N, C-alpha and C positions, 0 to 999 in steps of 0.2 A: 467720161463720167464726172459729174460734179456734185458738190455737196447739196445744192438746192434740189436736185433730183432725188438724192437719197433721203433728204428731209421730207420731201413730198411723199415718197414711198412709205416712210415710217409712219407719217400721220394718217395716211389712208389705211394702213394696217391697224393702227390703234382705233380709229374712229369708224371704220367699216364702210366708208363711202367717199367717193371723189368730191361730192358736194360739201360734206362736212370738212374735209381736208382743205378745200379751197377757202372756206370761211375762216378756218383756223389760221391759214397762211396769208390771208388778206389778198387773195388773187382770184382769178376767174376759173370756173370749172374747165373750160377748154384749155387753159394754160396748164392746169394740173394733168389733164389727159395727155397733153403733148409731152410733158416731162416724163410721164410713165411710158408712153410709147417709145420715146427716145431711149430710155433706160432698157426697155425690153429689146429693142433693136440692137443696142450695143452688146447686151449679154446673150442675145439669141435665144431667149426663153420667155415664156409667159409667166408673169408674176402674180396675176390675180385671175380668179374665176368670177364672172359676173352672174349673180343669182338675184334677179329682180333689181331692186334699188340698192342692195348691199353687195359688197364684194368680199371675197375670202381669198386668203393666200393659197397659192399652189404650193406643191412640195418644194420647188425651187425658190419660191417667194419666202417660205419659212426659213430656208437656209440663208437667203440673203439678209433677212431681217436681223439676225444675230450679228452679222458683220456690219450692217449699216448702223446699228445702234452703237457698236464699239467705235466705228469711225467718227460718228457725230459726237460722241463723248470726248474722244481724243481731240477733235477739232475745237470743241468748246473749251477744253482744258488749255489747249495751245493759245487760243485767243485771250483767255483770261490771264495767262502768265506773260505772254509776249506782247500782245497788241496794246497800244495806248488806250486809255479809258475812253477817249473821245472817238475812237474808231469802232467801239462796240455799239452797234445800232440795233434797233428793233423796238417792239412794244411788249410790255409785260402787263398782263391783266390781273389787277389786284382786287380781290374781294375782301371787304372790310366790314366788320360788325360796327354798328353805329356808335357804341360806347367808345371804341378806339378812335373813330373818326372825330369824336368830340374832344379828344384829349391830345395824344401825341402824333397823330397821323401827319399834320403839317410839317413837323420836324423831320419825319422820315422822308417826306417828299423833297425837302430841302437837301437832305443828305444824299439821296439817290441822284438828284440833279448835279450835285457837286462831284460825286464819284463817277457817274456815268452820264455825261451831258448829252449824249446822243440817244439815250434810252428814254422812250415815252412810257408813262404810266397811264393805264386806263383803269379808272376806279369804278368799282361796283359796290355800293353800300346796300347791305341786305341783312336779313336775319341769319343766324348761324345755320339753321337747318337747310335753308336754301343755298347758302354758300358751300356747304358740304356736297350737296348734289351737283352744283355747278363745277366744283373742282373735279369730282370723279367723272363728270361728263366732258372734261377738258374745255369748259367754257371760260374758266379763269385759270391762271397759272399758280397763284398763291392765295391762301385764305387766312385771314385773321378771324378766328371764330371760337365760340364756347364749345368745348368738347373736342373730340378727336375725329379724324377721318380714318375709320378702320377698314381700309381697303388695301390690297396688295399694291405695291408700287408708289406708295406715298409716305413721306416722312412727316412726323409730328414732333414738335418741340414746345416745351412750356414757354409761353410768351410773356404774359403779365397777369396780374391779379388786381381786383378792385374790391375793397370792403364796402358793404352796403350800410347805409344809415336810413332810419325812418324819418320821413319829413312830411309836413302838412302845412297848409295855409293857416295863418293865425286866426282866420275866420272860424275855424273848427274848434278853437279853444281846447285843444288836447293838452293835458298836463305834460310837462317836460320830464317829470320823474318816471321811473319804470312803470309801465302799465302791464297788466296781465294779458295773456292771449285771449281770454274771454272778453276783456274790454276792447282789445284790438278788433276782434271779430264783429263788433257792433258797427264798425265804420266800413264804408265801401273802400276797397283796396284797388289801386291802379298799378299795374305791373307789366312785365314783359310778355311776349306772345305765349299762347297756350302751350305750345310744345317746348318751351324753354325751361331750363332748370329753375330759375327764380319763381316762375309761375307754379311749377310742381311743388317746390318746397313750401311756398306760402300757402298753397291750397292744403297741403298736408298738415300745416300748423293750425289753420283756422277752422277747417271742417269739423274736427271733433268738438269744437267749442260752439259753433253755430253754423248749421248747414245752410242757413239762408243768407250767409254773408255774400255780398255782391263783390265779384272780382272783375274789374274791367281790364282787359288786356289789349295791348297795342304793340305793333311792330315799329312804331315811331317814337323815339325818345322825346322829341320835341312835343309830341302830342301828350305823352305821359306827364311831362313837366307842366304843360299848359293846363291840363286837367287838375293837377295838384295845386297850381297857383289859383285856379278858379274855385278851389274848395270842394271839388266834386268827390274827393276821397283822399286817403293817405297813400303814400308810396314809399318803397325802399329802393334807393338809388345810390350809385357811387357818389361819394362826397365831391369828387372832382367835377362831376357833371353839374352839380347844383351849387357850387361854391359862391357864385355871384348872388344867387337868390338867398342863400343863407346869410351872406354878409349884409345884404340890403334889408333883410327881415321880411321879405315877401314869402319866404318859407321858413319854418322853424323845425329844428331837429328835436325828436323825442326818442325815448328808449323803450324797449319792450323786453319783458322777462323771457326772452328766447333768442338765441343767436342765429343769424342767417349765415350760411357759408359764403365765402368770397366768390365773386365772379371770376372764374379761371379761364383764361383764353390761351389758345395754342396758335402757332403758325404751322400751317400744313401746306405741303407742296409736292409736286411729282418728283420722283427720283429718276425720271426718264433721261436717257443719254442726251448730252448737248444742252442740259439745263443749267449750265454753270452760272450764268448771270442771274437766273432765278434763285439759285442757292445763295449767291452773293447778296441779293436784295433781301432774302430771308434773314441772312446773318446781320445785315444792317438794321433790320427791324428788331432783332434781339438786342443789339447794342443800344438802339434808340430807346426801347422800353426800359432797359437797365439804367441808362443815364437819367431817365425821367423818374426813377424811383418806383416804377410799377412792377418790376420783377421780384421785389422782395415780398415774401409772404406776409400778409397782414390779416388780422382777425378782428371781426366786429366785436 
């Protein structure tokens, strides 16, 4: 019996199919089937019942799962404590909201490379709603996202915060002094995607003032910034994202007589056995955000 077979068994149990486990383990489906066949021969029992495309654990399979998870957890803990960092190998799939990708993500990649030189990071830049789905579906290992993943088996920790500032192109000639919500509602607003917290908050602020206010939403920060630079509308963005545009004068900051909540991000990851390196990378992300000054609570 080897740990690779046990790991394969656990992932099939979690994902419900040999094919999904093969994709998760970066191997072929025949290889996965061979590992399980060997494990079943060694134990003298059937571990899965095949029901169409999905598989379910047998009674003996359910008994083995608890032991397999404990063994994998112990193995991961042992490697984390005893093995040299360069001996820890594998790939970690990291889902990242674009705001973080624009700020301190490069520093985190450097720190991971220094601490675990044989660990590969696979980056998936996406909106928070999609990242939450990918994490619960085990398509990624760690997510940096707005909000929490409220599912059993996942850990959520406060990661970082960004205060929002209102910006616009000088072409729009918006006064820098505080303007009212009614005045704000006269301008088109460019913001985060429809299902995001910033979109919901901004919509709730301007709708009572002017139901005809146009709100352009985008999942791409670069598109939001480009539209603001072109004078298509105003936008509320983290200062860190548009610092160069503010310094060059291509965007100007103005204030509104209503505060916007900070963008609050969390790091979420599975508490599955054997995920010691995943937890270590999550801890590095907390340290990196803290050193960059993003973990302190800031208010607009």
